MARDOVEX-984165 format. One record per atom (N, C-alpha, C): x, y, z. Coordinates in steps of 0.001 Angstrom, whole numbers, padded with zeros to 6 digits, always signed. Each point is the difference from the previous one (the first is absolute). Last residue first. Example, Ala and Ser with C-alpha at 12.3 -4.5 7.8 and 13.67 -1.06 7.14 Angstrom:
REM residues 2
+012850-002250+007080
+000820+001190+000060
-000770+001090+000730
+000290-005720-000070
-000890+001190+000000
+000900+001200+000000
This chain:
REM residues 354
+156437+029824+147715
-000310+001204+000538
+001339+000828-000259
-000764-004395-001335
-000912+000732-000756
-000270+001334+000852
+004229-003349-000590
-000994+000410+000916
-000931+000996-000899
+002533-003350-003095
+000313+000283+001389
-001074+000536+000770
+000157-002084-004558
+000108+001398-000142
+000454+000233+001763
-000756-004523-001549
+001268+000574-000772
+000081+001651+000225
-004799-002204+000058
+001444-000958+000302
+001124+000864-000683
-003912+002932+001323
+000063-001211-000868
+001620-000487+000381
-002230+002816+003935
+000279+000313-001476
+000131-001607-000660
-003952+001660+003366
+001246-000571+000175
+000647+000118-001134
-003577+003497+002041
+000067-001026-000786
+001564-000920+000206
-003614+002161+003383
+001388+000156-000197
+000307-000671-001392
-005239+001917+002336
+001103-000868-000600
+001371+000247-000207
-004889+000694+003401
+001091+000549-000915
+001085-001306-000383
-005532+001398+001770
+001178-001264-000248
+000702+000722-000824
-003844+002012+003958
+000974+000084-001234
+001163-000947-000253
-005060+000900+002868
+001265-000397-000157
+000593+000049-001312
-004205+002157+003317
+000753-000241-001241
+001095-000905+000280
-004693+000856+002982
+001477-000015-000085
+000366-000352-001451
-004660+000883+000925
+000666-000091+001536
+001592+000496-000230
-004394+000631-003385
+001070-000385-000044
+000824+000285+001579
-005159-001154-001641
+000906+000905+000235
+001311-000265+000191
-005382-001829-001514
+001395-000563+000533
+001109+001228-000036
-004886-000577-001918
+000108+000376+001462
+001410+000061+000508
-002007-001110-004639
-000526-000861+001161
+000442+000402+001270
+001972+002427-003415
-001400-000211-000231
-000659-000644+000563
+004673-000484+000012
-000622+001308+000753
-001338+000272-000361
+001616-003837-001727
+000361-000204+001416
-000998+001661+000579
+000632-000445-004590
-000948-000493+000351
+000063-000151+001269
+003442+002644-001744
-001272+000001-000553
-001347-000507+000762
+004477-001966-000245
-000156+001086+001260
-001469+000975-000062
+001305-003265-003279
-000463-000848+001390
-000250+001367+000937
+001281-000532-005176
-000800+001145+000858
-000570-000329+001091
+003031-002210-003188
-001607-000690-000104
-000642+001240+001080
+004803-000259-000369
-000590+000510-001380
-001771+000039-000207
+003365+000689+004511
-000312-000959-000885
-001030+000239-001201
+002889+002461+003723
+000212+000142-001587
-000901-001247-000631
+000401+000068+004769
-000664+001510-000316
-000095+000103-001426
-000217-004494+002712
+001304+000469-000974
-000738+001392-000415
-001976-002478+004528
-000250+000326-001260
+001460+000298-000982
-003160-002394+004770
+001485+000675-000385
-000410+000154-001838
-003420-000056+004681
+000494-000668-001313
+001028+000435-000411
-004317-000178+004352
+001258+000553-000697
+000350-000747-001240
-003936+001362+003835
+000348-000824-000879
+001246+000562-000261
-003214-000150+004620
+000519+000864-001266
+000772-000988-000722
-001979-001959+003684
-000445+001347+000286
+000506+001379-000952
-001524-005879+000322
+000862+000997-000366
-000200+001366+000178
-002254-004441+000283
+000632+000540+001283
+000809+001283-000345
-002875-003260-003340
+000961-000624+000834
+000679+000474+001227
-002791+002883-003165
-000824-001041+000933
+000694-001093+000720
+002468+003210-002608
-001023+000784+000915
-000602-001345+000915
+002191-001239-003709
+000719-000080+001069
-000525+000804+001213
-002298-000586-004252
+000176-001247+000758
+000824+000171+001351
-001245+003909-002750
-001084-000859+000989
+000408-001128+000776
+003039+002053-003241
-000330+000598+001225
-000930-000531+000839
+000621-002031-004054
+001143-000416+000825
-000269+001031+001496
-002865+001128-004058
-000430-001356+000920
+000791-000663+001021
+001332+003522-002661
-001011+000727+000853
-000455-001331+000670
+003473-000808-003128
+000356+000586+001446
-001320+000857+000589
-000958-002719-004023
+000741-000823+001065
+000192+000880+001272
-001839+002214-003825
-000700-000567+001137
+000563-001125+000603
+002867+002470-002617
-000810+001210+000937
-000983-000982+000781
+002250-002453-003126
+001008+000527+001425
-000675+000997+000420
-002239-001161-003846
+000141-001213+000920
+001112+000237+000979
-001315+002783-003829
-000399+000135+000963
+000119-000832+001215
+001599+000016-004620
-001374-000145+000084
-000635+000449+001317
+004822-000366-001242
-000727+001569-000459
-001279-000559-000578
+002766-004207+000085
+000287+000938+000239
-000653+001358-000516
+000506-005229-000570
-001299+000483+000775
+000169+001496+000339
+003290-002629-001976
-000976-000198-000824
-001480+000470+000309
+004415-000305+002603
-000093+001085-001287
-001091+000080-000432
-000471-001212+005225
+000633-000975-001111
+000129+001078-001459
-000099+001462+005344
-000993-000044-001293
+000657-000569-001229
+001184+001057+005782
+000146-000270-001296
-001120-000441-001270
+001760+001859+005511
-000713+000106-001321
+000169-000227-001255
+001946-000611+004879
+000207-000630-000920
-001195-000131-001087
-001199+001843+004357
+001477+000217-000417
-000266-001151-001212
-002415+002388+004238
-000909-000299-001322
+001258-000019-001470
-000222-000052+006214
+000710+000029-001422
-000287-000394-001162
-001605+001540+005070
-000286-000685-001013
+000893+000200-001366
+000783+001345+005867
+000080+000188-001731
-000732-001296-000726
-001033+001815+005375
+000492-001284-001035
-000012+000757-001263
-000173+001449+005633
-000141+000388-001257
+000291-001087-001182
+000714+000496+004788
-001391-000871-000426
-000095+000315-001401
+003609+001897+002420
-001230+000641+000545
-001295-000615-000513
+004679-001814-000654
-000395+000571+001474
-001196+000401+000428
+000079-002829-004584
+000771+000908+000437
-000312+000304+001255
-000993-004399-002867
-000925+001111+000454
+001772+000735+000523
+000744-002740-004419
-000100-000216+001371
-000994+001594+000769
-000822-000907-005175
+001196-000046+000777
-000445-000174+001466
-002548-001996-004399
+000029+001403+001147
+001258-000431+000572
-001441-000678-005206
+000589-000752+001135
-000202+001021+001322
-001496-000960-006218
+000167+000836+001422
+000246-001073+001233
+000736-000020-005213
-000061-001173+001176
+000244+001075+001267
-002597+000539-005351
+000818+000632+001373
+000209-000697+001155
-001070-000874-006194
+000471-000405+001747
+000312+001039+000582
-002055-001574-005283
+000622+000943+000720
-000024-000485+001711
-001706-002719-003866
+000591+001639-000669
+000821+000885+001077
-001647-005406-000756
+000374+000558+001222
+000543+001676-000962
-003161-003920-001787
+001370+000387+000069
+000220+000828+001060
-004216-001951-002291
+000389-000699+001489
+001784+000708+000051
-002993+000718-003851
+001015-000956-000010
+000349-000448+001309
-003753+003168-000680
-000009-000637-001225
+001060-001369-000096
-000186+003400+003844
-001183-000945+000007
-000061-000946-001204
+004262+002372+002558
-000385+000086-001413
-001283-000836-000192
+001977+002046+004707
+000274-000956-000777
-000770+000142-001271
+002731+002445+004535
-001035-000012-001145
+000070-001186-000735
+000987+000899+005258
+000517-000665-001437
-001159+000412-001074
+002100+000918+005742
-001071+000071-001139
+000533-000012-001311
+001118-001793+005279
+000239+000475-001374
-001037+000466-000550
+000732-001728+004505
-000448+001460-000220
+000575+000368-001390
+000701-004631+001497
-001510+000360+000514
-000061+001490-000107
+004256-001733-000530
-000897-000381-001080
-001253+000555+000027
+004509+001415+001962
-001099-000180+000803
-001222-000210-001179
+005374+000530+000994
-000555-000495-001009
-001318-000461+000810
+003353+002222+002469
-000566+000558-000792
-000825-000372-001224
+002660-002579+003117
-001422+000688+000710
-000576+000914-000789
+004108-003445-002243
-000461+001259+000466
-001309+000227+000856
+001633-003343-002898
+000194-000606+001362
-000383+001492+000926
-000549-000397-004813
-001030-000561+000546
+000506-000555+001357
+003108+002853-002162
-001601+000635-000330
-000645-000739+001185
+004156-001920-000924
+000336+001345+000861
-001347+000537+000288
+000473-003101-003087
+000005-000912+001096
-000211+001218+000950
+000692+001374-004481
-001497-000237+000269
+000183-001042+001559
+004148+001632-001435
-000968+001012+000560
-001525-000180+000210
+002880-003199-001677
+000504+000515+001624
-000857+000878+000159
-000219-001666-004245
-000891-000590+000959
+000612+000191+001568
+000234+003912-003757
+000441-001380+000156
-000632-000785+001022
-000844+004466-003975
+000062-000704+001297
+000610-001209+000446
+001345+004220-003503
-000409-001156+000041
-000320-000712+001361
+000356+005227-000356
+000514-001238-000104
-000708-001160-000004
-001060+006020+000012
-000184-001712+000240
+001296-000771-000191
-000025+005157-000788
+000306-000894+001089
-000139-001220+000429
-003435+002830-002719
+001143+000418+000305
+000759-000705+001561
-003694-002324-003311
-000086+000955+000735
+001508+000472+000373
-002102-003784-002690
+000622+001072-000790
+000161+001447+001178
-001770-004259+001281
+000915-000451-000632
+000832+001135-000897
-004046-000438+003337
+001104+000809+000099
+001364-000193-000990
-003879-003050-000314
-000784+001816+000186
+001223+001157+000274
+000859-005085-000130
-000494+000657-001314
-000257+001368-000213
+000812-001827+004311
+001371-000313-000821
-000219+000562-001377
-003758-000497+002882
+000751+001305+000461
+001439-000611-001052
-002811-003334-000249
-000630+001483-000615
+000989+000768+000579
+001105-003969+001365
+000533+000200-001102
-000598+001151-000882
-000964-000874+004921
+001523+000422-000745
+000358+000337-001576
-004271-001419+001558
+000327+001369+000513
+001671+000320-000214
-001232-004637-000565
-000848+000709-000767
+000262+001688+000142
+001534-003295+003144
+001152+000096-001194
-000754+000962-001060
-002537-000452+003937
+001298+000855+000028
+000742-000109-000900
-003968-002413-000199
-000314+001376+000103
+001370+000957-000064
-000858-004834+000841
+000696-000016-001242
-000197+001755-000042
-001005-002280+003952
+001329+000554+000242
+000323+000239-001567
-004536+000441+002733
+000800-000650-001234
+001079+000822-000498
-002421+001607+004084
+000257-001671+000113
+000594-000615-001178
-001985+004302+000051
+001194-000026+000653
+000603-001389+000327
-003359+001781-004018
-000077-000406+001060
+001672-000263+000771
-002026+004431-002658
+000562-001341-000061
-000326-001020+001266
-002447+004729-002568
+000742-000631+001162
+000662-001457-000439
-002204+003881-003692
-000349-001053+001276
+001453-000139+001064
-002625+003334-004735
+000911-000116+001254
-000384-001050+001069
-001175+000362-005625
-000115+000033+001267
+000870+000153+001067
-000756+001117-005590
+000595-000248+001191
-000790+000214+000989
-001952+000649-003957
+000971-001287-000410
+000680-000310+000835
-001468+005121-000138
-000580-001189-000647
+001027-001144-000060
+002064+003419+003217
-000899+000172-001340
-000923-001322-000334
+000780+001421+004995
+000819-000472-000739
-000681+000116-001402
-001242+003439+003885
-000174-001194-000425
+000950-000709-000964
-000636+003994+003870
+001015-000551-000829
-000202-001421-000587
-001497+003960+003848
-000269-000946-000565
+000709-000120-001134
+002357+002185+004159
-000657+000249-001217
-000720-001305-000627
+001255+001668+005074
+000900-000832-000926
-001414-000185-001156
-000095+002846+004433
-000366+000077-001721
+001090-000918-000648
+001761-000179+004490
-001060+000820-000144
+000234+000061-001697
+003145-002358+002936
-000809-000459-000677
-001285+000710-000549
+005302+001582+001567
-001644-000408+000702
-000487-000878-001095
+004216+001952-000645
+000093+000337+001515
-001442-000685+000623
+003354-001054-004301
-001264+000284+000174
-000434+000210+001434
+005238-000153-002857
-001018-000383+001239
-001485+000960-000030
+005125-001518-002811
-001220+000732-000206
-000900-000732+001305
+005427+000351-001827
-000777-000733+000779
-001483+000953+000121
+004457-000082-003895
-001103+000387+001144
-000603-000814+000406
+004216+001365-003840
-000863-001282+000569
-000879+001037+001111
+003806+000910-004249
-000793+000719+001036
-001275-001122+000445
+005190-000050-002766
-001498-000406+000204
-000366+000747+000945
+004649+000662-001243
-000644-000652-001262
-001444-000094-000127
+004519+002608+002295
-001480-000243+000373
-000571-000727-001571
+005486-000155+001383
-000967+000965-000615
-001463-000552+000252
+005140-000881+001945
-001230-000378-000032
-000893+000830-001042
+004895+000226+002125
-000481+000078-001343
-001287-000596-000451
+001744+001651+004534
+000768-001341-000508
-000656-000369-001102
-001773+003906+001443
+001548-000020+000360
+000788-001303-000427
-004654-000095+000010
+000438+000693-001237
+001603+000491+000234
-002213-002185+003543
-000024-000763-001218
+000514+000675-001105
-000573+002514+003659
+000924-000879+000594
+000246-000777-001425
-003740+002757-000040
+001494+000716-000266
+001348-001052+000385
-004760-001035+000724
+000485+000367-001494
+001207+000192-000072
-001279-000084+004133
-000090-001154-000023
+000722-000107-001379
-000980+004087+001732
+001106-000659+000259
+000312-001536-000305
-004349+002508-000149
+000884+000260-001037
+001310-000528-000089
-004524-001868+002417
+001148+000674+000323
+001136+000211-000947
-004817-002195+000073
+000483+001471-001118
+000933+000351+001029
-001597-005272-000694
-000129+001148+000799
+000255+001282-000595
+002139-004634-000988
-001306+000068+000166
-000024+001333+000947
+003582-002535-003924
-000103+001266+001591
-001722+000134-000258
+003778-003858-002617
-001407+000660+000161
+000226+000931+001115
+003510-002725-003880
-000311+000627+001226
-001372+000418+000405
+003186-002817-003567
-001165+000596-000197
-000244+000106+001746
+003828-000663-004768
-000255-000394+001717
-001146+000537+000241
+001053-002193-004454
+000062+001368+000290
-000190-000512+001453
+000409-001817-005650
+000048-000477+001280
+000200+001301+001158
-000533-002004-005492
-000012+000983+000859
+000077-000259+001330
+001819-003582-003701
-001261+000692+000395
-000070+001116+001253
+003543-002501-002972
-000052+001417-000174
-001595+000524+000425
+002355-004359+002259
+000349+000551-000976
-000356+001648-000179
-000907-003489+003456
-000627+001175-000036
+000079+000201-001410
+002514-003387+002214
-001307-000292-000321
-000837+000980-000592
+004401+000648+001224
-000106-000641-000978
-001397-000335-000561
+000692+002616+004350
+000543+000557-001553
-000086-000984-001188
-001049-000607+004753
-000886-000069-000691
+000373+000365-001309
+002439+000883+003922
+000093-001594-000212
-000732-000553-001325
+000171+004850+001276
+001221-000762-000485
+000061-001450-000372
-003830+002042+002325
+000006+000282-001668
+001448-000409-000641
-000794-000155+004600
-000612-001051-000422
-000032+000087-001419
+002427+003244+002536
+000667-001557-000138
-001203-000901-000485
-001632+004478+000596
+001330-000137-001320
+000412-001296-000079
-002897+000374+003465
-000719-000001-001331
+000847+000087-001055
+001452+000469+004401
-000275-001342-000531
-000870-000104-000908
+001931+004192+001292
+000784-001140-000377
-000185-000881-000231
-003404+002993+000941
+000553+000179-001099
+001456-001084-000177
-002251+000107+004093
-001113-000595-001146
+000916+000172-001457
+002242+001887+004057
+000061-001528-000076
-001129-000590-001028
+000097+004534+000560
+001642-000252-000575
-000340-001841+000142
-003809+002239+001452
+000068+000517-001427
+001482-000931-000379
-000743-000060+004500
-000834-000955-000674
+000200+000561-001503
+001997+002754+002744
+000660-001387+000212
-000938-001113-000693
-001481+004434+000109
+001117+000164-001027
+000620-001569+000274
-003772+000699+002852
-000364-000082-001424
+001163-000230-000797
+000533+000695+004452
-000269-001532-000303
-000241+000052-001344
+001193+003944+002415
+001131-000733-000880
-000311-001638-000314
-003195+003271+002332
+001191+000150+001175
+001332-000891-001054
-004660+001325-001114
+000888+000828-000279
+001262+000067+000889
-004279-002767+001728
+000335+000594-001157
+000943+001151-000164
-001874-003247+003401
+001241+000187-000015
+000158+000491-001887
-004211-000253+002182
+000802+000418+001270
+001463-000162-000277
-003279-001394-003016
-000043+001418+000022
+001055+000403+000944
+000734-004865-002476
-000868+000608+000944
+000245+001545+000533
+001009-002393-004817
+000621+000339+000997
-001004+000453+001317
+000674-003220-005160
-001134+000655+001144
+001011+000401+001233
+000916-001470-005291
+000021-000130+001182
-000804+000871+000701
+001001-002402-005150
-001078+000341+000940
+000857+000133+001448
+001477-001424-005594
-000043+000001+001376
-000818+001050+000577
+001861-002850-004895
-001169+000864+000495
+000328-000041+001738
+001543-000847-005248
+000561-000115+001292
-000353+000672+001125
-001762-001175-005600
+000292+000735+000921
+000177-000596+001513
-000209-000894-005773
+000087-000482+001323
+000480+000907+001507
-003157+000166-005502
+001463+000692+000871
-000301-001249+001550
-003600-000111-003258
+001286-000538-000747
+001307+000337+000705
-005031+000771+000914
+000350+000767-001125
+001444-000431-000761
-002071-002042+003839
-000476-000747-001216
+000491+001297-001031
+003126-000941+004134
-000947+000683-000308
-000670-000450-001538
+003148-002444+003991
-000071+000213-001644
-001172+000660-000307
+002885-000044+004702
-001117-000252-000760
-000212+000510-001399
+002630-000471+005532
+000236+000371-001450
-001024-000834-000536
+001458+001795+004782
-000195-001135-000215
+000043+000385-001878
+000372+001969+005764
+000509+000321-001375
-000259-001189-000580
-000944+002438+004584
-000456-001254-000233
+000405+000543-001638
+000569+002046+005422
+000148+000271-001337
-000225-001181-000590
-000896+002700+005310
+000213-001154-000932
+000026+000287-001430
-000477+002064+005421
-000036-000057-001450
+000724-001300-000519
-000537+000457+004510
-000490+001616-000144
-000299+000124-001379
+000525-004071+003919
+000245+000156-001469
-000475+001719-000241
+002126-001504+004590
-001381-000212-000464
+000306+000685-001296
+003821-000661+002853
-000818-001380-000025
-001382-000005-000547
+002683+004063+000675
-000264-000664+001630
-000752-001216-000655
+000064+001762-004380
+000375+000950+001389
-000548-000639+001284
+000769-001816-005674
-000417-000023+001559
+000694+001241+000778
-001315-002068-005604
+000578+001093+000977
-000354-000165+001099
+000210-003521-004726
-000583+000695+001165
+000884+000974+001276
-000766-002514-005493
+001209+000774+001094
-000759+000340+000992
-000388-003508-004673
-000671+000389+001452
+001102+000832+000556
+001490-002392-003611
-000878+000876-000424
-000956+000547+001006
+003105-003580+000544
+000772+001047-000760
-000865+001131-000198
-001818-004024+001731
+001231+000253+000806
+000851+001128-000363
-004156-001493-002287
-000188+000788+001442
+001343+000458+000740
-000964-000540-005136
+000611-000642+000708
+000234+000684+001467
-003464+000127-004651
+000851+001023+001115
+000505-001179+001151
-002900-001041-004317
+001033+000901-000202
+000689+000965+001028
-004513-001822+001744
+000429+000012-001245
+000911+000733-000469
-002499-002009+004983
+000878+000957-000805
+000682-000217-001371
-003053-001566+004203
-000123-000301-001660
+000716+001190-000825
-000510-000233+004848
+000385-001523-000135
+000087-000319-001463
-001057+004361+001027
+001306-000153+000709
+000224-001628-000338
-004275+001526-000641
+000716+000569-000759
+001624-000510+000176
-003188-001055+003137
-000322-000541-001000
+000708+000499-001339
+000271+001932+004158
+000542-001368+000050
-000112-000846-001308
-002005+004374+000555
+001543+000015-000318
+000658-001006+000132
-004514-000044+000970
+000196+000478-001328
+001432-000009-000473
-001261-000737+004756
-000251-001036-000851
+000251-000065-001375
+000479+003833+002976
+001133-001107-000026
-000456-000921-000831
-002804+003904-001345
+000254-000711+000959
+001543-000844+000109
-001520+004776-002096
+000271-001308-000377
+000240-000469+001332
-001937+004935-001899
+000173-000988+001241
+000073-001252-000346
-000754+005212-002544
+000463-001619-000144
+000320-000466+001266
-001456+004641-000961
-000560-000585+000702
+000294-001648-000158
+003591+004572-000290
-000952-001226-000684
-000934-000404+000929
+003123+003753+000415
-001487-000025-000072
-000298-000785-000737
+004615+000395+001778
-000271+000167-001325
-001483+000522-000438
+001278-001859+004200
+000523+001127-000372
+000002+000734-001195
-001475-004372+000951
-001271+001136+000742
+000986+001453-000065
+002254-003769-001602
-001540+000140-000910
-000639+001180+000593
+003965-001590+002171
+000103+000702-001326
-001059+000496-000551
-000633-003027+003817
+000396+001484+000417
+000126+000771-001413
-000692-004288-000764
-001148+000637+000254
+000111+001333+000570
+003597-003029-000935
-000556+000078-000984
-001537+001387-000020
+002726-001837+003513
+000890+001109-000504
-000663+000504-001244
-001792-003857+002120
-000422+000974+000784
+000940+001168-000752
+000546-003982-001882
-001522+000279-000217
-000265+001459+001119
+003990-002012+000333
+000297+000402-001312
-001362+000555-000094
+000318-002674+003467
+000339+001228+000334
+000393+000789-001182
-001802-004451-000503
-000888+000935+000860
+000778+001510+000061
+002876-003176-002486
-001102+000475-000506
-001155+000819+000564
+004491-002749+001041
-000238+001471-000182
-001301+000698-000422
+000518-004974+000611
-000057+000780+001068
+000116+001501-000081
+000548-002794-003699
-001253+000712+000167
-000308+000180+001556
+005323+000403-001742
-001428-000767-000431
-001314+000597+000414
+004284+002043+000393
+000405-001131+000445
-000867-001109-000300
+002062+004771-002438
-001063-000967+000297
+000356-001225+000486
+003838+003688-000057
-000812-000800-000734
-001198-000588+000746
+002009+004608+001780
+000358-001196-000073
-000767-000978-001175
+001602+004632+003129
-000648+000016-001214
+000377-001526-000532
-000590+003252+004610
+000780-001442-000622
-000616-000222-001184
+000951+004810+002842
-001219-001030-000394
+001069-001084-000677
+001738+004240+002021
-001013-000336+000875
-001076-000886-000605
+003529+001776-003401
-000004+000170+001575
-001337+000206+000586
+001987-002067-004423
-001113+000787+000142
-000037+000387+001346
+002612-002325-004061
+000591+000747+001040
-001190+000837+000477
+001418-004429-003518
-000974+001286+000498
+000225+000269+001046
+002143-003398-002409
+000197+001236-000781
-000848+001220+000455
-001680-005135+000240
+001226+000111+000052
+000341+001882-000488
-003765-002671+002666
-000120+000450-001337
+001690+000527+000016
-001446-003678+003819
-000056+001741-000250
+000062+000001-001637
-001886-003918+003072
+001016+000054-001013
-000111+001500-000470
-001264-002755+004947
-000598+000885-001250
+001075+000074-000975
-000973-002447+004348
+000641-000445-000934
-000590+000574-001305
-001575+000878+004723
+001186+000650-000348
+000886-000774-001330
-004051-001699+001640
-000546+001229-000420
+001417+000830-000348
+000470-004644+001360
-000591+000213-001611
-000322+001479-000063
+001788-000955+004182
+000690-000275-001008
-000440+000166-001183
-002872+000413+003505
+000681+001446-000269
+001512-000224-000948
-002943-003918+000844
-001049+001154-000544
+000944+001271-000405
+001645-003514+002849
-000135-000500-001319
-000678+001229-001318
+000249+000271+004994
+000995+000297-000336
-000030-000281-001792
-004681+001622+001915
+001052-001219+000045
+001501+000297-000272
-003750+003812+001423
+000458-000552-001216
+000869-001212+000739
């Protein structure tokens, strides 16, 4: 390492008010941090039982295009011996149901779990979330607002930590996996609907897919209005693989009735590959006709033929459209649960919510 590199490496900006012996808790330095953050994320996911693997390229696309997030203040990195062992990101979003959520995610390498990092990151995150809410008090007016945290995995201590800080469980999400591609059911689309693929060289299909997803998920829990920043993140990500998409088309009108935006994750060390049958969306006018079942069965064949050794997807377990039932009927099983917890913010002039 050159002298200049060493100076830059040591030019960290510690997070104020944090005393965590053996660790450096600092603010984000920029995209140079992302590869090491990806390593910490991968280790945390494996420890939780998740099959998710995110490439560095996918995370770079995300961190180049953060929305409602100030990287200098909203991303915190924890190091031990100059190795990233944890990180946290906060942001805010206006949910379609009318509330503003001040949200945070954190990931801790399992080798460093239970050593105080979780408590430190929670305190840092809450402090930042509350500060953001305070600066937006006038803009919020009487709109409901709350802090949001997520817990992945089955360790009750993680939920207990948040409950002690005033958070309460709000929603249950899950990652589901199909371990193989045996006995994929035959599920034909309903009359008047055909399943097709898109031309991956046609740039217009990207915007169309984005717009269809926006409509299909508009009423889903936790969704928010999409932005051009998020669109740019999506099209820049290696997880945007239009050649693997499955689209349901209304033969009478040519309209897209639904879609699944499948993609392959990077190969794992043992050579296995997860095919993600994700963003399963059917537009409201076409629901409850068996389109999602037909698309998902076809998507399993698509990712299998592309080289996947198993399939996975994410779901809101309280989805009113009985998504869990559909996925389990097609051979998916829960691999890891994720809890979403909220802490309400007080109305203006009411002081602390705790």
